[in-house]
C-alpha positions as CSV (number, residue, x, y, z in Angstrom):
1,M,-0.1,0.0,-0.1
2,R,1.0,3.6,-0.2
3,F,0.5,6.1,2.6
4,V,0.2,9.9,1.8
5,G,-0.5,12.0,4.9
6,T,0.8,13.8,8.0
7,C,2.2,11.9,10.9
8,Y,3.7,12.9,14.2
9,R,6.5,12.1,16.6
10,A,7.2,13.3,20.2
11,H,10.9,12.5,20.5
12,D,13.8,13.1,22.8
13,P,15.1,16.6,22.4
14,R,18.7,15.2,22.0
15,W,17.6,14.0,18.6
16,A,15.7,17.2,17.6
17,F,18.6,18.2,15.3
18,K,18.0,14.9,13.3
19,P,14.3,14.4,13.4
20,T,14.2,12.0,10.5
21,S,17.5,10.0,11.3
22,G,16.2,6.9,13.0
23,E,19.5,6.6,14.7
24,G,18.0,6.7,18.2
25,A,16.0,3.6,17.5
26,A,19.1,1.7,16.1
27,I,21.0,2.1,19.4
28,R,19.3,-0.7,21.1
29,G,16.4,-1.7,18.8
30,G,12.8,-1.0,19.2
31,R,9.6,-3.1,18.9
32,F,9.9,-3.5,15.2
33,N,13.5,-2.9,14.4
34,P,16.5,-4.9,15.7
35,K,19.6,-3.2,17.1
36,G,21.6,-1.6,14.5
37,V,18.7,-1.0,12.1
38,P,17.5,2.6,11.9
39,A,13.7,3.0,12.2
40,L,11.4,6.0,12.2
41,Y,8.3,5.5,14.5
42,L,5.5,7.9,13.7
43,G,2.2,8.2,15.0
44,L,-0.9,8.8,12.8
45,S,-2.2,11.4,15.3
46,V,-0.7,13.8,17.9
47,M,-2.2,11.9,20.8
48,T,-0.7,8.6,19.6
49,A,2.7,10.1,19.3
50,V,2.2,11.5,22.9
51,K,1.1,8.1,24.1
52,E,4.1,6.4,22.5
53,A,6.3,9.0,24.1
54,N,5.2,8.7,27.7
55,Q,4.5,5.0,27.6
56,G,1.8,5.1,30.3
57,F,2.7,7.9,32.5
58,A,-0.2,10.2,31.5
59,H,0.6,12.9,33.9
60,R,4.3,12.8,33.8
61,I,6.0,13.2,30.6
62,D,9.6,13.8,29.9
63,P,10.4,17.0,27.8
64,C,10.0,16.2,24.2
65,V,10.0,17.8,20.8
66,L,6.6,17.2,18.8
67,C,7.0,17.3,15.2
68,S,4.9,16.7,12.2
69,Y,6.0,15.0,9.1
70,E,4.8,15.0,5.5
71,V,4.8,11.4,4.4
72,D,4.2,9.8,0.9
73,C,5.5,6.3,1.1
74,A,5.0,3.2,-0.9
75,D,5.8,-0.5,0.1
76,I,4.0,-0.3,3.2
77,V,2.4,-3.4,4.7
78,D,-0.9,-2.6,6.7
79,L,-0.8,-5.0,9.8
80,T,-3.9,-3.4,11.2
81,S,-6.3,-6.0,9.7
82,E,-6.5,-9.7,10.4
83,A,-6.4,-10.5,6.7
84,A,-3.1,-8.7,6.1
85,R,-1.5,-10.2,9.3
86,A,-2.6,-13.8,8.0
87,E,-1.3,-13.1,4.4
88,F,2.0,-12.4,6.0
89,S,1.8,-15.1,8.7
90,I,2.1,-12.4,11.5
91,T,0.3,-12.8,14.8
92,T,-0.8,-10.2,17.2
93,D,1.1,-11.8,19.8
94,D,4.3,-11.4,17.9
95,M,3.5,-7.7,17.3
96,N,2.4,-7.2,21.0
97,C,5.3,-9.2,22.6
98,A,7.3,-7.8,25.6
99,W,10.2,-6.9,23.4
100,A,11.9,-4.6,26.1
101,M,11.9,-7.4,28.5
102,A,13.2,-9.9,26.0
103,L,16.1,-7.6,25.4
104,A,16.8,-7.2,29.1
105,K,17.1,-11.0,29.3
106,G,19.5,-11.1,26.3
107,E,16.8,-12.6,24.1
108,R,15.7,-11.7,20.6
109,P,12.2,-10.3,20.6
110,A,9.6,-12.2,18.5
111,S,8.6,-8.8,16.9
112,W,11.9,-8.4,15.2
113,T,11.0,-11.3,12.9
114,I,8.4,-9.1,11.4
115,H,11.2,-6.7,10.3
116,D,13.3,-9.6,9.1
117,R,10.5,-11.1,6.9
118,L,9.1,-8.0,5.6
119,A,12.2,-5.8,5.0
120,G,13.7,-9.0,3.4
121,Q,10.8,-8.8,0.7
122,G,11.6,-5.1,0.0
123,M,8.9,-3.5,2.3
124,A,9.7,0.0,3.5
125,A,7.5,0.2,6.4
126,I,4.4,-1.1,8.4
127,L,1.3,0.2,9.6
128,V,0.5,-1.0,13.0
129,P,-1.8,-0.6,16.1
130,S,-0.3,1.2,19.0
131,F,0.8,-0.9,21.8
132,A,1.5,2.0,24.1
133,P,-0.3,1.9,27.5
134,G,-3.7,3.6,27.0
135,A,-3.7,3.2,23.4
136,E,-7.3,3.1,21.9
137,P,-8.2,1.0,18.8
138,E,-7.9,3.8,16.6
139,D,-4.2,4.7,17.5
140,R,-1.9,3.6,14.8
141,N,1.7,4.0,14.0
142,L,3.9,4.1,10.9
143,V,7.1,2.3,11.3
144,L,9.6,3.1,8.6
145,W,12.8,1.1,7.7
146,K,13.4,2.8,4.5
147,W,12.8,6.5,4.0
148,G,14.3,9.8,2.8
149,P,13.6,13.2,1.2
150,D,12.6,11.5,-2.1
151,L,10.0,9.3,-3.4
152,P,8.8,6.5,-3.3
153,H,9.7,6.7,0.4
154,Q,9.5,10.4,1.2
155,V,9.4,11.6,4.6
156,V,10.0,15.4,5.4
157,V,9.8,17.0,8.8
158,F,7.7,20.1,8.6
159,D,9.7,23.0,9.9
160,P,8.8,25.9,7.6
161,S,10.4,28.7,10.1
162,G,13.5,26.6,10.8
163,R,12.8,26.2,14.5
164,L,14.6,22.7,15.0
165,P,18.0,23.0,16.1
166,K,20.9,22.3,13.4
167,D,23.2,20.4,16.0
168,Q,23.2,19.6,19.8
169,L,24.9,22.9,20.3
170,S,22.1,24.9,18.9
171,W,20.1,24.7,22.3
172,R,22.6,27.0,24.0
């Protein structure tokens, strides 16, 4: 499928100068990207992005930078439907595994096999339900493994007035 629309991310201010890098996710891996694999996790709504950032601490959120992104990306697998999950032999249990706990135990999370299988078939991204605490059924994330400023996997941060810092020293 192709996704064209606006997405959002509430991310660590340390990465505000590289809002499209995906390097932060590569450091230790994430739910849908193995360690060493850059990934860009975007919420389809502002509230989904905030839920993902605060991970259940509704009234205590770390400082973050909230950005919007203009996305026009092909080669996406929509894993929000049972039919699509069945087509790719992906279970909700694999998607919703306790990935952080698996990492803490030195194990490979089951959800990383989703990346292995789909990226290996040339897919650029997945559309998935949010598994953040407090997520509602309509909360969705776009997880990108292949993106850049150009089509067919275009992701551009919206910063028309140049407010985002240019490097980590820009905060001073």
